[in-house]
Z-matrix of the N, CA and C atoms (Angstrom, degrees):
N
C 1 1.460
C 2 1.525 1 108.66
N 3 1.302 2 116.29 1 137.22
C 4 1.460 3 120.98 2 -179.69
C 5 1.535 4 109.59 3 -67.35
N 6 1.330 5 117.08 4 144.95
C 7 1.462 6 119.84 5 -179.54
C 8 1.505 7 113.81 6 -57.68
N 9 1.340 8 117.80 7 -39.45
C 10 1.435 9 120.68 8 -179.07
C 11 1.520 10 111.18 9 -64.29
N 12 1.341 11 116.79 10 -40.83
C 13 1.460 12 121.18 11 178.79
C 14 1.538 13 110.56 12 -64.56
N 15 1.323 14 117.02 13 -40.44
C 16 1.448 15 121.47 14 176.57
C 17 1.539 16 110.43 15 -60.20
N 18 1.339 17 116.61 16 -46.10
C 19 1.461 18 120.77 17 178.94
C 20 1.527 19 111.07 18 -60.69
N 21 1.310 20 116.49 19 -40.35
C 22 1.463 21 119.08 20 179.44
C 23 1.530 22 110.62 21 -65.98
N 24 1.332 23 118.05 22 -39.98
C 25 1.485 24 120.61 23 177.42
C 26 1.539 25 110.87 24 -63.44
N 27 1.333 26 116.98 25 -41.20
C 28 1.476 27 119.97 26 177.48
C 29 1.505 28 110.19 27 -63.64
N 30 1.340 29 117.62 28 -42.56
C 31 1.461 30 122.21 29 179.58
C 32 1.516 31 110.22 30 -59.32
N 33 1.358 32 117.52 31 -48.91
C 34 1.453 33 120.80 32 179.95
C 35 1.508 34 111.44 33 -63.06
N 36 1.339 35 117.57 34 -36.72
C 37 1.468 36 120.17 35 177.56
C 38 1.512 37 111.69 36 -64.62
N 39 1.330 38 117.21 37 -43.14
C 40 1.473 39 121.07 38 179.35
C 41 1.535 40 110.81 39 -64.49
N 42 1.341 41 116.31 40 -44.42
C 43 1.480 42 119.74 41 178.18
C 44 1.516 43 110.14 42 -62.34
N 45 1.322 44 118.23 43 -40.99
C 46 1.471 45 121.38 44 178.13
C 47 1.535 46 110.98 45 -61.89
N 48 1.307 47 116.79 46 -42.01
C 49 1.490 48 120.65 47 178.57
C 50 1.529 49 110.08 48 -64.09
N 51 1.318 50 117.52 49 -44.30
C 52 1.463 51 120.54 50 179.13
C 53 1.510 52 111.73 51 -62.41
N 54 1.318 53 116.35 52 -45.54
C 55 1.483 54 119.31 53 178.41
C 56 1.518 55 110.38 54 -63.25
N 57 1.328 56 117.10 55 -41.03
C 58 1.464 57 120.09 56 178.82
C 59 1.517 58 110.60 57 -64.18
N 60 1.321 59 117.26 58 -38.89
C 61 1.471 60 120.80 59 178.21
C 62 1.519 61 110.73 60 -64.30
N 63 1.314 62 117.94 61 -43.80
C 64 1.465 63 121.07 62 179.55
C 65 1.525 64 110.54 63 -61.93
N 66 1.335 65 117.21 64 -44.43
C 67 1.432 66 119.28 65 178.74
C 68 1.540 67 111.98 66 -64.47
N 69 1.341 68 116.25 67 -43.91
C 70 1.467 69 119.11 68 179.21
C 71 1.521 70 110.41 69 -63.48
N 72 1.315 71 117.37 70 -42.29
C 73 1.451 72 121.11 71 -179.91
C 74 1.536 73 110.38 72 -62.48
N 75 1.292 74 117.09 73 -41.15
C 76 1.452 75 121.27 74 178.59
C 77 1.528 76 111.29 75 -63.14
N 78 1.329 77 115.48 76 -46.10
C 79 1.478 78 119.40 77 -178.96
C 80 1.521 79 111.42 78 -66.34
N 81 1.324 80 116.96 79 -41.81
C 82 1.472 81 120.41 80 -176.45
C 83 1.529 82 112.42 81 -71.77
N 84 1.301 83 116.91 82 -24.58
C 85 1.468 84 118.95 83 -177.72
C 86 1.543 85 113.87 84 -99.53
N 87 1.316 86 116.99 85 8.41
C 88 1.458 87 119.99 86 175.66
C 89 1.516 88 108.93 87 -67.55
N 90 1.305 89 113.84 88 147.96
C 91 1.485 90 119.15 89 176.13
C 92 1.504 91 108.71 90 -66.94
N 93 1.297 92 115.58 91 135.34
C 94 1.442 93 117.42 92 177.71
C 95 1.517 94 109.01 93 -75.36
N 96 1.313 95 116.35 94 153.82
C 97 1.448 96 121.13 95 -177.96
C 98 1.522 97 112.80 96 -74.83
N 99 1.327 98 117.23 97 -13.67
C 100 1.450 99 121.08 98 -178.38
C 101 1.525 100 111.15 99 -83.22
N 102 1.304 101 116.62 100 136.01
C 103 1.450 102 120.50 101 175.08
C 104 1.497 103 108.18 102 -102.66
N 105 1.276 104 115.93 103 139.95
C 106 1.458 105 121.20 104 -179.94
C 107 1.539 106 109.29 105 -71.19
N 108 1.325 107 115.46 106 141.15
C 109 1.465 108 120.44 107 179.05
C 110 1.523 109 109.39 108 -76.60
N 111 1.308 110 118.87 109 -28.61
C 112 1.453 111 122.44 110 -177.51
C 113 1.526 112 108.82 111 -88.45
N 114 1.339 113 118.67 112 117.50
C 115 1.460 114 120.37 113 -179.15
C 116 1.525 115 113.69 114 -61.31
N 117 1.321 116 117.66 115 -32.68
C 118 1.474 117 119.51 116 178.61
C 119 1.507 118 111.58 117 -67.95
N 120 1.342 119 115.32 118 -33.94
C 121 1.468 120 120.04 119 179.99
C 122 1.545 121 110.62 120 -64.72
N 123 1.315 122 116.90 121 -39.73
C 124 1.461 123 119.82 122 -179.27
C 125 1.510 124 111.83 123 -72.22
N 126 1.332 125 117.39 124 -28.95
C 127 1.456 126 119.43 125 178.27
C 128 1.530 127 111.09 126 -73.04
N 129 1.323 128 116.59 127 -41.44
C 130 1.453 129 119.67 128 -174.50
C 131 1.523 130 113.63 129 -79.63
N 132 1.311 131 116.11 130 -26.26
C 133 1.444 132 117.80 131 -175.89
C 134 1.533 133 109.51 132 -123.21
N 135 1.304 134 116.66 133 117.84
C 136 1.465 135 121.38 134 178.68
C 137 1.522 136 107.09 135 -103.07
N 138 1.311 137 114.96 136 115.53
C 139 1.458 138 119.09 137 -178.12
C 140 1.530 139 109.43 138 -90.23
N 141 1.328 140 115.20 139 141.97
C 142 1.450 141 119.69 140 173.45
C 143 1.533 142 113.21 141 78.78
N 144 1.319 143 112.67 142 -177.20
C 145 1.457 144 120.07 143 -178.76
C 146 1.527 145 108.14 144 -95.08
N 147 1.312 146 112.37 145 151.54
C 148 1.467 147 117.94 146 172.98
C 149 1.533 148 109.31 147 -77.44
N 150 1.297 149 116.03 148 164.60
C 151 1.438 150 122.74 149 -173.41
C 152 1.542 151 111.70 150 -59.24
N 153 1.336 152 117.64 151 -42.40
C 154 1.475 153 120.61 152 179.90
C 155 1.522 154 112.11 153 -65.19
N 156 1.317 155 117.14 154 -41.23
C 157 1.482 156 120.07 155 177.81
C 158 1.514 157 110.94 156 -65.80
N 159 1.303 158 117.64 157 -38.89
C 160 1.442 159 121.94 158 178.99
C 161 1.517 160 109.88 159 -63.51
N 162 1.307 161 118.12 160 -43.99
C 163 1.476 162 121.47 161 177.49
C 164 1.508 163 111.70 162 -62.40
N 165 1.325 164 116.26 163 -40.67
C 166 1.473 165 120.70 164 179.14
C 167 1.529 166 109.55 165 -62.50
N 168 1.335 167 118.33 166 -43.60
C 169 1.451 168 122.19 167 -179.63
C 170 1.540 169 109.91 168 -64.10
N 171 1.297 170 117.76 169 -41.50
C 172 1.458 171 121.38 170 179.45
C 173 1.528 172 108.32 171 -65.52
N 174 1.347 173 118.40 172 -41.48
C 175 1.457 174 122.18 173 177.74
C 176 1.530 175 110.91 174 -59.38
N 177 1.325 176 118.21 175 -45.26
C 178 1.462 177 121.70 176 178.53
C 179 1.518 178 111.90 177 -63.76
N 180 1.316 179 116.60 178 -40.71
C 181 1.461 180 122.01 179 177.62
C 182 1.520 181 109.57 180 -60.20
N 183 1.303 182 117.96 181 -45.11
C 184 1.459 183 122.14 182 -179.28
C 185 1.538 184 110.57 183 -64.98
N 186 1.338 185 116.33 184 -40.57
C 187 1.486 186 120.22 185 178.15
C 188 1.507 187 110.00 186 -62.63
N 189 1.325 188 119.54 187 -41.87
C 190 1.484 189 122.66 188 179.15
C 191 1.528 190 109.31 189 -61.76
N 192 1.307 191 116.74 190 -47.17
C 193 1.456 192 120.04 191 -178.46
C 194 1.532 193 111.78 192 -64.54
N 195 1.329 194 116.53 193 -49.75
C 196 1.462 195 120.48 194 -178.97
C 197 1.553 196 109.90 195 -63.23
N 198 1.315 197 117.12 196 -42.00
C 199 1.471 198 119.70 197 179.62
C 200 1.507 199 111.94 198 -59.87
N 201 1.320 200 117.37 199 -43.82
C 202 1.451 201 120.38 200 179.62
C 203 1.513 202 112.49 201 -69.14
N 204 1.310 203 116.32 202 -37.55
C 205 1.485 204 119.54 203 177.20
C 206 1.533 205 109.54 204 -63.04
N 207 1.313 206 116.58 205 -45.06
C 208 1.473 207 119.35 206 179.39
C 209 1.514 208 113.04 207 -65.71
N 210 1.348 209 117.40 208 -43.31
C 211 1.467 210 120.75 209 -175.92
C 212 1.518 211 111.88 210 -71.70
N 213 1.301 212 117.56 211 -21.49
C 214 1.464 213 120.29 212 -178.79
C 215 1.518 214 112.03 213 -107.48
N 216 1.303 215 117.57 214 3.29
C 217 1.466 216 119.93 215 -175.68
C 218 1.531 217 110.23 216 -82.67
N 219 1.327 218 117.13 217 157.87
C 220 1.465 219 120.39 218 177.71
C 221 1.521 220 113.86 219 -70.94
N 222 1.313 221 117.93 220 2.01
C 223 1.481 222 120.42 221 176.04
C 224 1.531 223 109.66 222 -67.04
N 225 1.342 224 116.53 223 -39.58
C 226 1.456 225 120.25 224 177.75
C 227 1.504 226 110.59 225 -79.58
N 228 1.321 227 119.86 226 127.02
C 229 1.473 228 121.71 227 -177.99
C 230 1.535 229 112.42 228 -57.49
N 231 1.330 230 118.51 229 -40.02
C 232 1.458 231 119.19 230 -178.68
C 233 1.514 232 111.79 231 -63.76
N 234 1.352 233 117.74 232 -42.51
C 235 1.462 234 120.45 233 177.42
C 236 1.512 235 111.34 234 -69.27
N 237 1.351 236 116.68 235 -38.47
C 238 1.458 237 120.36 236 179.47
C 239 1.531 238 109.37 237 -61.08
N 240 1.322 239 118.20 238 -46.45
C 241 1.455 240 120.80 239 -176.84
C 242 1.514 241 112.89 240 -72.63
N 243 1.341 242 117.98 241 -31.36
C 244 1.456 243 120.00 242 -177.88
C 245 1.492 244 113.52 243 -89.17
N 246 1.330 245 119.26 244 -38.68
C 247 1.446 246 122.08 245 -173.45
C 248 1.503 247 115.91 246 -106.30
N 249 1.333 248 118.64 247 -33.06
C 250 1.444 249 121.21 248 -170.56
C 251 1.512 250 113.21 249 -105.33
N 252 1.322 251 117.86 250 -7.80
C 253 1.449 252 120.85 251 -179.43
C 254 1.540 253 108.59 252 -73.82
N 255 1.317 254 115.97 253 121.00
C 256 1.464 255 118.60 254 -175.00
C 257 1.517 256 114.08 255 -86.40
N 258 1.344 257 115.86 256 -2.75
C 259 1.491 258 118.54 257 -179.83
C 260 1.518 259 109.60 258 -108.28
N 261 1.297 260 113.86 259 152.31
C 262 1.455 261 120.18 260 170.54
C 263 1.527 262 108.51 261 -74.38
N 264 1.321 263 117.88 262 153.09
C 265 1.483 264 118.42 263 177.85
C 266 1.516 265 110.41 264 -60.00
N 267 1.325 266 115.09 265 134.34
C 268 1.474 267 120.24 266 178.76
C 269 1.499 268 112.07 267 -81.78
N 270 1.321 269 116.83 268 -24.95
C 271 1.467 270 121.43 269 -177.36
C 272 1.522 271 107.74 270 -130.30
N 273 1.314 272 116.01 271 135.73
C 274 1.466 273 121.46 272 172.84
C 275 1.511 274 108.48 273 -118.55
N 276 1.321 275 116.56 274 126.30
C 277 1.467 276 121.95 275 -179.11
C 278 1.524 277 107.02 276 -119.05
N 279 1.311 278 116.07 277 125.44
C 280 1.458 279 121.35 278 179.08
C 281 1.530 280 108.39 279 -106.17
N 282 1.340 281 115.26 280 125.37
C 283 1.448 282 122.91 281 179.09
C 284 1.512 283 107.88 282 -122.38
N 285 1.310 284 116.52 283 133.06
C 286 1.458 285 120.98 284 178.05
C 287 1.518 286 108.95 285 -107.31
N 288 1.330 287 114.59 286 147.33
C 289 1.456 288 121.02 287 178.52
C 290 1.518 289 107.76 288 -129.36
N 291 1.325 290 115.30 289 125.32
C 292 1.485 291 118.83 290 174.69
C 293 1.515 292 108.63 291 -157.68
N 294 1.294 293 114.59 292 151.12
C 295 1.449 294 121.52 293 179.23
C 296 1.541 295 111.37 294 50.61
N 297 1.334 296 116.36 295 42.71
C 298 1.468 297 123.99 296 175.55
C 299 1.537 298 112.46 297 61.98
N 300 1.336 299 116.80 298 38.79
C 301 1.445 300 120.73 299 -179.58
C 302 1.514 301 110.70 300 -144.70
N 303 1.331 302 116.52 301 135.64
C 304 1.464 303 122.20 302 172.29
C 305 1.520 304 107.87 303 -83.09
N 306 1.333 305 116.34 304 126.08
C 307 1.456 306 121.18 305 176.90
C 308 1.532 307 107.67 306 -106.70
N 309 1.329 308 115.43 307 104.16
C 310 1.454 309 122.02 308 -176.11
C 311 1.534 310 111.07 309 -90.57
N 312 1.342 311 116.47 310 149.82
C 313 1.467 312 118.50 311 177.26
C 314 1.526 313 111.85 312 -67.46
N 315 1.323 314 117.93 313 -29.23
C 316 1.459 315 124.76 314 175.17
C 317 1.517 316 107.80 315 -157.96
N 318 1.325 317 116.70 316 161.74
C 319 1.474 318 119.45 317 177.89
C 320 1.526 319 108.44 318 -134.76
N 321 1.262 320 118.34 319 117.42
C 322 1.470 321 128.96 320 -1.66
C 323 1.535 322 109.85 321 -82.93
N 324 1.334 323 114.69 322 157.66
C 325 1.458 324 121.74 323 173.87
C 326 1.525 325 105.43 324 -78.73
N 327 1.318 326 117.37 325 121.17
C 328 1.460 327 121.03 326 -177.56
C 329 1.513 328 109.81 327 -97.08
N 330 1.342 329 115.69 328 126.57
C 331 1.470 330 122.15 329 -175.79
C 332 1.518 331 107.91 330 -132.26
N 333 1.337 332 118.61 331 134.85
C 334 1.459 333 119.67 332 174.01
C 335 1.543 334 110.84 333 -75.13
N 336 1.314 335 117.05 334 143.17
C 337 1.468 336 120.80 335 177.57
C 338 1.531 337 110.14 336 -68.41
N 339 1.336 338 115.38 337 147.29
C 340 1.457 339 121.49 338 176.72
C 341 1.497 340 115.63 339 79.20
N 342 1.324 341 118.42 340 8.91
C 343 1.453 342 122.15 341 -178.49
C 344 1.534 343 109.08 342 -110.12
N 345 1.345 344 117.99 343 132.89
C 346 1.460 345 118.10 344 176.79
C 347 1.549 346 111.13 345 -67.39
N 348 1.322 347 114.34 346 126.34
C 349 1.452 348 120.74 347 -177.22
C 350 1.562 349 107.05 348 -120.06
N 351 1.300 350 116.01 349 131.94
C 352 1.461 351 119.99 350 175.45
C 353 1.519 352 108.79 351 -102.40
N 354 1.300 353 116.60 352 124.90
C 355 1.467 354 123.40 353 174.99
C 356 1.519 355 107.07 354 -100.61
N 357 1.314 356 115.67 355 124.79
C 358 1.468 357 121.72 356 172.50
C 359 1.533 358 105.35 357 -112.93
N 360 1.323 359 116.64 358 118.14
C 361 1.451 360 121.14 359 -176.88
C 362 1.495 361 108.34 360 -118.25
N 363 1.338 362 116.68 361 125.95
C 364 1.461 363 122.88 362 -176.07
C 365 1.517 364 110.15 363 -116.06
N 366 1.313 365 116.48 364 129.17
C 367 1.451 366 121.26 365 175.55
C 368 1.539 367 108.41 366 -102.42
N 369 1.313 368 114.85 367 139.21
C 370 1.461 369 119.32 368 179.64
C 371 1.526 370 113.39 369 -102.68
N 372 1.362 371 118.05 370 -6.29
C 373 1.465 372 117.13 371 -174.84
C 374 1.553 373 112.33 372 -140.73
N 375 1.326 374 120.21 373 -63.32
C 376 1.459 375 121.20 374 -174.86
C 377 1.544 376 110.04 375 -128.38
N 378 1.313 377 117.07 376 178.96
C 379 1.464 378 121.78 377 178.57
C 380 1.532 379 108.33 378 -78.62
N 381 1.327 380 115.65 379 127.49
C 382 1.434 381 122.51 380 177.70
C 383 1.527 382 108.87 381 -119.63
N 384 1.311 383 115.74 382 172.53
C 385 1.460 384 120.07 383 169.13
C 386 1.519 385 108.40 384 -112.94
N 387 1.320 386 115.88 385 148.24
C 388 1.469 387 120.42 386 176.17
C 389 1.511 388 106.02 387 -122.77
N 390 1.323 389 115.36 388 102.95
C 391 1.465 390 120.07 389 -177.88
C 392 1.517 391 110.13 390 -118.82
N 393 1.332 392 115.68 391 134.56
C 394 1.467 393 121.59 392 176.79
C 395 1.523 394 106.12 393 -107.97
N 396 1.335 395 115.71 394 127.74
C 397 1.441 396 122.52 395 -175.77
C 398 1.530 397 112.01 396 -124.27
N 399 1.324 398 115.54 397 145.61
C 400 1.474 399 121.53 398 172.83
C 401 1.507 400 107.92 399 -73.82
N 402 1.293 401 116.30 400 169.16
C 403 1.466 402 121.39 401 179.71
C 404 1.544 403 112.90 402 -67.18
N 405 1.357 404 116.21 403 -24.76
C 406 1.462 405 118.02 404 176.91
C 407 1.534 406 112.70 405 -83.11
N 408 1.341 407 117.04 406 4.65
C 409 1.464 408 121.14 407 174.94
C 410 1.510 409 114.11 408 93.68
N 411 1.319 410 118.88 409 -3.00
C 412 1.469 411 120.66 410 179.29
C 413 1.549 412 109.64 411 -79.53
N 414 1.318 413 114.99 412 136.39
C 415 1.447 414 121.40 413 -179.43
C 416 1.536 415 110.43 414 -76.46
N 417 1.311 416 116.49 415 130.17
C 418 1.476 417 122.01 416 177.45
C 419 1.531 418 107.76 417 -85.28
N 420 1.319 419 116.33 418 -53.69
C 421 1.474 420 121.10 419 175.11
C 422 1.517 421 107.00 420 -159.76
N 423 1.323 422 113.91 421 168.07
C 424 1.466 423 121.02 422 177.91
C 425 1.515 424 110.19 423 -156.80
N 426 1.305 425 117.83 424 157.68
C 427 1.455 426 122.72 425 172.55
C 428 1.520 427 109.14 426 -151.02
N 429 1.309 428 115.03 427 155.33
C 430 1.448 429 119.77 428 173.81
C 431 1.535 430 108.64 429 -80.62
N 432 1.304 431 116.36 430 142.10
C 433 1.455 432 121.36 431 179.79
C 434 1.509 433 107.18 432 -112.66
N 435 1.340 434 114.64 433 104.77
C 436 1.470 435 121.91 434 -179.61
C 437 1.513 436 108.78 435 -88.75
N 438 1.343 437 117.03 436 143.44
C 439 1.481 438 118.73 437 -177.01
C 440 1.530 439 112.38 438 -59.40
N 441 1.331 440 113.90 439 159.10
C 442 1.464 441 121.60 440 178.49
C 443 1.509 442 109.23 441 -61.37
N 444 1.302 443 120.37 442 147.54
C 445 1.471 444 127.84 443 22.37
C 446 1.530 445 114.19 444 -89.21
N 447 1.328 446 118.60 445 0.34
C 448 1.476 447 119.96 446 178.53
C 449 1.509 448 109.84 447 -67.16
N 450 1.318 449 115.24 448 136.60
C 451 1.460 450 121.54 449 178.09
C 452 1.533 451 108.60 450 -103.69
N 453 1.320 452 117.62 451 119.44
C 454 1.443 453 123.32 452 -177.61
C 455 1.515 454 108.74 453 -96.07
N 456 1.346 455 115.72 454 120.73
C 457 1.472 456 120.76 455 -176.42
C 458 1.516 457 109.58 456 -130.71
N 459 1.309 458 114.04 457 147.04
C 460 1.448 459 120.52 458 170.27
C 461 1.538 460 107.48 459 -149.14
N 462 1.338 461 116.03 460 140.48
C 463 1.457 462 120.74 461 175.92
C 464 1.531 463 107.54 462 -108.14
N 465 1.338 464 114.85 463 133.40
C 466 1.452 465 118.65 464 -178.11
C 467 1.517 466 109.32 465 -141.06
N 468 1.338 467 114.25 466 150.37
C 469 1.462 468 120.88 467 175.02
C 470 1.543 469 106.93 468 -120.11
N 471 1.291 470 116.98 469 114.59
C 472 1.470 471 121.57 470 177.32
C 473 1.514 472 109.25 471 -81.40
N 474 1.330 473 115.73 472 122.44
C 475 1.482 474 120.81 473 -179.52
C 476 1.532 475 112.69 474 -92.17
N 477 1.332 476 115.27 475 -30.07
C 478 1.468 477 119.13 476 -174.97
C 479 1.530 478 110.96 477 -107.65
N 480 1.324 479 116.61 478 128.43
C 481 1.463 480 118.58 479 175.76
C 482 1.530 481 110.99 480 -70.92
N 483 1.308 482 115.99 481 155.40
C 484 1.450 483 122.07 482 177.95
C 485 1.510 484 110.99 483 142.63
N 486 1.329 485 114.56 484 -172.10
C 487 1.461 486 121.10 485 -179.82
C 488 1.541 487 109.01 486 -99.63
N 489 1.322 488 114.83 487 144.30
C 490 1.469 489 121.58 488 179.93
C 491 1.518 490 108.42 489 -129.00
N 492 1.324 491 114.65 490 145.92
C 493 1.468 492 120.73 491 179.86
C 494 1.526 493 110.76 492 -101.35
N 495 1.327 494 115.90 493 154.85
C 496 1.463 495 121.66 494 172.86
C 497 1.493 496 109.77 495 -108.78
N 498 1.318 497 115.85 496 141.76
C 499 1.457 498 120.60 497 -179.98
C 500 1.521 499 107.80 498 -150.27
N 501 1.300 500 117.26 499 143.70
C 502 1.455 501 120.68 500 175.07
C 503 1.520 502 107.78 501 -75.67
N 504 1.297 503 116.81 502 130.93
C 505 1.466 504 122.44 503 -178.28
C 506 1.503 505 112.50 504 -107.51
N 507 1.319 506 116.88 505 7.20
C 508 1.470 507 122.25 506 -179.24
C 509 1.513 508 107.47 507 -126.45
N 510 1.339 509 117.28 508 127.09
C 511 1.475 510 119.48 509 177.45
C 512 1.516 511 108.88 510 -65.48
N 513 1.337 512 115.50 511 122.70
C 514 1.470 513 119.72 512 -175.01
C 515 1.534 514 111.90 513 -124.05
N 516 1.297 515 118.31 514 -0.57
C 517 1.443 516 119.81 515 179.51
C 518 1.530 517 111.44 516 146.99
N 519 1.337 518 116.60 517 -170.73
C 520 1.470 519 119.58 518 -173.80
C 521 1.528 520 115.69 519 -66.11
N 522 1.323 521 118.16 520 -22.98
C 523 1.479 522 119.79 521 -179.67
C 524 1.534 523 111.10 522 -93.94
N 525 1.307 524 117.67 523 6.53
C 526 1.474 525 121.92 524 -178.84
C 527 1.541 526 113.88 525 -54.73
N 528 1.337 527 119.31 526 -43.45
C 529 1.486 528 117.98 527 -177.89
C 530 1.529 529 114.18 528 -62.14
N 531 1.349 530 117.77 529 -18.57
C 532 1.439 531 120.39 530 -176.77
C 533 1.529 532 112.97 531 -93.61
N 534 1.342 533 116.47 532 2.88
C 535 1.457 534 121.15 533 -179.28
C 536 1.526 535 108.38 534 -83.73
N 537 1.320 536 115.61 535 76.22
C 538 1.454 537 122.86 536 -177.42
C 539 1.519 538 108.65 537 -141.21
N 540 1.347 539 115.11 538 129.56
C 541 1.487 540 119.66 539 176.46
C 542 1.519 541 106.29 540 -124.62
N 543 1.335 542 115.97 541 112.11
C 544 1.458 543 120.33 542 177.92
C 545 1.516 544 110.25 543 -77.21
N 546 1.331 545 117.38 544 143.83
C 547 1.463 546 124.34 545 177.59
C 548 1.538 547 111.30 546 52.31
N 549 1.330 548 117.37 547 43.79
C 550 1.463 549 121.19 548 -178.96
C 551 1.503 550 112.53 549 -75.13
N 552 1.331 551 117.47 550 -30.57
C 553 1.454 552 121.75 551 -177.15
C 554 1.543 553 108.78 552 -125.28
N 555 1.313 554 114.83 553 132.60
C 556 1.487 555 119.91 554 178.21
C 557 1.535 556 106.51 555 -119.80
N 558 1.311 557 114.85 556 114.90
C 559 1.482 558 121.22 557 179.06
C 560 1.538 559 105.82 558 -98.20
N 561 1.349 560 114.08 559 124.09
C 562 1.474 561 120.62 560 -177.54
C 563 1.528 562 110.12 561 -113.85
N 564 1.312 563 116.07 562 157.20
C 565 1.461 564 121.10 563 176.97
C 566 1.527 565 111.20 564 87.46
N 567 1.267 566 114.39 565 -158.16
C 568 1.466 567 115.91 566 176.98
C 569 1.464 568 109.16 567 129.64
């Protein structure tokens, strides 16, 4: 099983446990329908949650559900490319990073628009960032690049043709500001 798939299964399991706990907590803390016959007993012991606490718990439950739906929905490009893309990447590009330098297979890397591309980025020494930027300076995507043996992967579909720059998005040391490659990726077609 791929590591990313395993992580997603663990994530869904944890979210399911949390949701189950919230539901069980809500059910177990409901006020019982029985009223105590002894007036002193009802004063000293308050069963269940008060209305305000119950509303707060329901609010948190709704936030958890909505947050997960939004973060895993195809509205976000990263979730769309990783979870909802029904095709395997057609192109795999391996980029190595060492001694504060991106080592590209070619410059520029030519990619057709609308095609799923898998970037595999390997670090040989420290943690770097791998950020792809448009010419106007807006970030398209980024990921942290952890040193080997960890394999850093991201699948992306470029919709707009043009040139894209690479920049390290993680401070990795004194040469970090110089980790910039102009016109590193050329997206054609569209």
